[in-house]
C-alpha positions as CSV (number, residue, x, y, z in Angstrom):
1,M,42.2,146.6,101.5
2,K,44.6,144.6,103.1
3,P,44.5,143.2,106.1
4,R,47.1,145.3,107.9
5,K,45.4,149.0,106.7
6,I,42.3,147.5,108.2
7,A,44.5,146.7,111.5
8,N,45.5,149.8,110.7
9,L,42.3,152.0,110.7
10,L,40.0,150.6,113.4
11,F,43.4,151.7,115.8
12,I,43.9,154.8,114.8
13,I,39.2,155.0,115.0
14,F,39.9,153.7,118.3
15,N,42.0,155.9,119.5
16,F,40.3,158.8,117.6
17,L,37.2,157.7,119.4
18,L,38.7,156.9,123.2
19,V,40.3,160.5,123.3
20,V,37.1,162.1,122.3
21,Y,35.1,160.5,125.5
22,L,38.4,161.0,127.2
23,A,37.8,164.7,126.5
24,E,34.3,164.8,127.4
25,K,34.5,163.0,131.1
26,V,37.0,165.9,131.7
27,Q,35.0,169.1,130.6
28,N,31.8,167.5,132.4
29,P,33.7,165.5,135.1
30,K,31.0,163.8,137.7
31,N,31.8,164.5,141.5
32,I,33.4,160.5,142.4
33,Y,33.6,162.0,146.5
34,E,30.1,163.6,146.7
35,N,29.1,161.6,149.0
36,I,32.6,162.7,151.6
37,P,30.9,164.9,153.7
38,L,34.6,167.0,154.0
39,L,33.9,167.6,150.3
40,K,30.2,168.7,150.4
41,K,29.5,172.1,151.1
42,E,27.1,171.4,153.7
43,I,27.1,171.9,157.3
44,P,27.4,168.5,159.0
45,T,24.5,168.5,161.2
46,V,25.3,168.4,165.2
47,L,23.2,166.5,167.6
48,P,23.3,167.7,171.4
49,A,25.8,165.9,172.7
50,S,22.6,163.6,174.6
51,D,21.5,162.8,171.6
52,V,24.8,160.5,171.1
53,K,24.2,156.9,170.3
54,S,27.8,155.9,171.4
55,E,29.3,152.5,171.0
56,N,30.5,151.9,174.8
57,T,30.6,153.1,177.7
58,S,34.1,152.6,178.9
59,L,36.1,154.4,183.1
60,V,39.3,155.8,181.5
61,T,42.1,154.8,183.6
62,R,45.0,157.1,182.9
63,V,44.9,160.6,180.7
64,I,48.3,160.1,178.6
65,D,47.9,163.8,177.7
66,G,45.8,166.5,176.5
67,D,44.3,164.6,173.5
68,T,44.9,160.4,174.5
69,I,43.4,158.4,177.2
70,E,43.8,155.0,178.2
71,I,40.2,152.8,178.9
72,G,39.5,149.4,180.6
73,D,42.3,147.3,179.6
74,G,44.6,149.5,178.7
75,I,42.8,150.5,175.4
76,K,44.4,153.5,174.1
77,V,41.8,156.1,172.9
78,R,42.7,159.1,170.7
79,Y,40.6,162.1,170.0
80,I,39.7,163.0,166.8
81,G,39.6,166.0,165.3
82,I,41.5,168.2,167.6
83,D,45.3,168.8,168.5
84,T,47.0,169.5,171.8
85,P,50.6,170.5,172.9
86,E,52.9,167.6,173.0
87,V,53.9,166.4,175.9
88,G,57.2,164.7,177.0
89,S,60.8,165.4,177.4
90,K,60.9,168.8,175.7
91,N,56.9,169.6,176.8
92,E,55.2,172.4,174.4
93,C,53.8,175.5,175.0
94,F,50.6,175.0,177.3
95,A,50.8,170.8,177.2
96,L,50.7,170.3,181.0
97,E,47.8,172.6,181.1
98,A,46.1,170.7,177.7
99,K,46.7,167.3,180.1
100,K,45.4,168.7,183.1
101,K,42.5,169.9,182.3
102,N,42.0,166.8,180.4
103,E,41.8,164.6,183.3
104,E,39.6,166.9,185.0
105,L,37.0,166.2,182.7
106,V,37.6,162.3,182.3
107,L,40.3,160.8,184.7
108,G,38.5,157.5,187.1
109,K,34.8,158.6,185.1
110,N,33.2,156.7,182.3
111,V,32.9,158.1,178.6
112,S,30.9,157.3,175.8
113,L,33.1,157.0,172.4
114,E,31.6,157.5,169.3
115,K,33.1,156.5,165.4
116,D,33.6,158.4,162.7
117,F,35.0,156.7,159.5
118,S,38.1,155.1,160.5
119,E,38.7,152.8,163.2
120,K,42.6,153.5,164.7
121,D,45.1,155.2,163.7
122,K,49.0,154.4,162.7
123,Y,49.9,154.1,165.9
124,G,47.1,151.4,167.0
125,R,44.3,154.1,168.8
126,L,41.2,154.1,168.6
127,L,39.9,157.5,166.6
128,R,36.9,158.4,168.7
129,Y,34.8,161.3,169.6
130,V,34.3,161.2,173.6
131,Y,31.7,162.2,175.3
132,V,31.3,162.5,179.2
133,G,28.3,163.3,182.2
134,E,24.4,161.6,181.3
135,G,21.5,163.7,179.6
136,E,21.6,167.8,179.6
137,N,24.9,167.6,181.5
138,K,27.1,166.0,178.2
139,I,29.3,166.8,176.7
140,M,31.8,166.0,174.2
141,V,35.8,166.1,175.5
142,N,37.1,167.0,171.9
143,E,34.7,170.7,171.3
144,A,35.3,171.6,175.1
145,L,39.1,171.3,174.4
146,V,39.1,173.0,171.8
147,K,36.5,176.0,172.9
148,E,38.7,176.3,175.9
149,G,41.4,177.3,174.5
150,F,43.6,174.0,175.8
151,A,43.5,172.2,171.8
152,N,43.4,173.5,168.5
153,A,41.2,172.2,165.9
154,Y,43.0,169.4,164.1
155,T,40.8,167.9,161.3
156,Y,42.0,165.2,159.5
157,P,40.2,163.2,156.6
158,P,38.2,160.3,156.4
159,D,37.1,161.0,160.3
160,V,35.5,165.2,159.5
161,K,32.2,164.8,160.9
162,Y,32.2,168.0,163.4
163,K,35.0,169.4,161.4
164,D,33.1,173.1,161.3
165,L,31.9,172.4,165.3
166,F,36.2,172.4,166.1
167,L,36.7,175.2,163.4
168,N,34.8,177.8,164.8
169,A,35.4,177.0,168.9
170,E,39.1,177.4,168.0
171,R,37.9,180.2,166.5
172,R,36.1,182.0,168.8
173,A,39.0,180.7,172.0
174,R,41.4,182.6,169.2
175,V,39.4,185.7,169.3
176,N,38.5,186.0,172.9
177,K,42.3,184.6,173.8
178,L,42.1,181.2,175.9
179,G,44.2,179.3,177.0
180,L,47.3,178.5,174.7
181,W,45.9,181.2,172.6
182,L,47.1,183.9,174.7
183,K,50.4,181.9,176.4
184,C,51.8,180.4,173.2
185,S,50.6,183.4,170.6
């Protein structure tokens, strides 16, 4: 056989084997994302707030809106997993109420911060679950705002550790027409 024919034959055999290999992968894909909680079918384990190990404790010096606070030396913290109506030139429905509730919960108090996956959002704010109180009186502020109808669940992967907790709290608030679910519906 001529070298050119051998090269063509090897090229055809290689491509055939490549197609067979890729077809097998498409028919039997392994879930490469199996370790990411969002894509698992398991419900995350939710610890009582008093059992959560926080990364630090900080004094809340300012409440920016219903889901953002300022701690310590002007560090802004955005609550993970929730969204509240925006405060601004055109306040959204229930925005001021959500901000006021957030102030009642955390302003002038020490809070514990728990990180999920991401460090910061695109605006440079720390992304954290926020806890206030101590011992049996410790509550997760993120959940409390959703549960009482001041916020809705807003999961943004990969920060989804308490996704189901927030979604269930939102369902209960909607069914019971609490907060924004009564006023803004």
